[in-house]
C-alpha positions in Angstrom: 2.8 3.6 11.4 5.2 3.8 8.4 8.1 2.8 10.6 6.2 -0.1 12.1 5.2 -1.5 8.7 8.7 -1.0 7.3 10.3 -2.8 10.2 8.0 -5.8 9.9 8.5 -6.1 6.1 12.2 -5.9 6.4 12.2 -8.7 9.1 10.2 -10.7 6.5 13.2 -10.3 4.2 11.3 -8.0 1.8 12.9 -5.1 0.1 10.8 -2.0 0.7 10.4 0.7 -1.8 8.9 3.8 -0.2 7.0 4.9 1.7 5.9 8.0 -0.2 3.3 10.5 1.0 1.9 12.3 -2.1 -0.3 11.2 -5.0 2.3 12.4 -7.4 5.1 10.4 -5.8 2.9 7.3 -5.4 1.9 7.4 -9.1 5.5 7.7 -10.3 6.5 4.8 -8.1 3.5 2.6 -9.1 4.1 3.4 -12.8 7.9 2.9 -13.0 9.0 0.4 -10.4 9.0 -3.4 -10.7 6.7 -4.3 -7.8 5.6 -7.7 -6.5 2.9 -6.2 -4.3 1.9 -2.9 -2.6 0.4 -1.7 0.6 -1.6 1.5 0.1 -2.9 3.9 2.8 -6.1 5.5 1.6 -5.1 9.0 2.9 -2.2 10.9 1.4 -0.7 14.3 2.0 -2.8 16.8 -0.1 -1.2 18.5 -3.1 -2.8 22.0 -3.5 -2.1 21.7 -7.3 -4.2 18.5 -7.7 -7.9 18.2 -6.7 -8.7 15.1 -4.5 -4.9 14.3 -4.3 -5.3 13.2 -0.7 -6.8 9.9 -1.8 -4.9 6.9 -3.2 -7.6 5.7 -5.6 -5.7 6.6 -8.8 -2.7 4.5 -7.5 -5.0 1.6 -6.9 -6.4 1.9 -10.4 -2.9 2.0 -11.9 -1.7 -1.0 -9.9 -4.8 -2.9 -11.0 -4.0 -2.1 -14.7 -0.4 -3.4 -14.1 -1.8 -6.5 -12.3 0.1 -5.7 -9.2 -1.7 -7.1 -6.2 -2.3 -4.6 -3.3 -4.0 -4.2 0.0 -5.5 -1.0 1.5 -4.5 0.1 5.0 -7.2 2.3 6.5 -8.8 3.2 9.8 -12.2 3.6 8.0 -13.1 0.5 6.0 -16.3 2.1 4.9 -14.4 4.8 3.0 -12.6 2.2 0.8 -15.4 -0.4 0.6 -17.7 2.2 -0.8 -15.2 2.8 -3.7 -14.0 -0.7 -4.5 -15.5 -3.4 -2.3 -13.5 -6.3 -3.7 -10.1 -5.1 -2.7 -8.4 -6.5 0.4 -8.5 -4.1 3.4 -6.1 -4.0 6.4 -8.0 -2.2 9.1 -5.9 0.0 11.4 -4.9 -0.5 14.0 -3.6 -3.9 13.0 -1.2 -6.3 14.6 2.1 -7.7 13.1 0.5 -11.1 12.5 -2.3 -9.5 10.5 0.2 -7.5 8.3 2.4 -10.6 7.7 -0.7 -12.6 6.7 -1.9 -9.9 4.3 1.5 -9.6 2.7 1.8 -13.3 2.2 -1.6 -13.4 0.6 -0.6 -10.6 -1.8 2.6 -12.3 -2.8 0.8 -15.6 -3.4 -1.8 -13.9 -5.5 0.9 -12.2 -7.7 0.1 -13.4 -11.2 3.8 -13.1 -12.1 4.6 -16.0 -9.9 6.4 -14.2 -7.1 8.6 -16.3 -5.0 8.2 -16.6 -1.2 11.0 -14.0 -0.8 10.4 -11.4 -3.4 13.0 -9.0 -4.5 10.8 -6.0 -4.0 7.8 -5.1 -2.0 6.4 -1.6 -2.3 4.3 0.6 -0.1 3.3 2.8 -3.0 1.8 5.2 -0.5 2.7 5.6 3.0 1.4 5.8 6.5 3.7 8.8 6.7 1.0 10.6 4.8 -1.5 10.2 7.7 -2.4 12.8 10.2 -0.2 12.8 13.2 -1.8 9.9 15.0 0.2 6.7 15.5 -1.4 3.4 16.2 
């Protein structure tokens, strides 16, 4: 999934930062990088040192505080909708056109006035963190 998303974003002319697979890596990226938007997978690789580190919720909270638009990629919408129902969700499996549409909406919603071809686009977490199923 990560390679699929990466390839589509690059064809759109977007510079991709990531993917990363752990909460710690995602938090660092979300906190330090200049991002126009982010795509987040709900599930991450667990870190035995951090409780509940297999979920992306803290990254979403950080991006919200930084006013960086994001969309959630998940196979289970209920999981995310129960947590934060107002955030955009990209349900897996999704098609290229659905991803492109979601990314364009994110970039248009960027309060910093992102151009049509942003310098950076991030996947602050990655589909690489998913279990070994590929859609």
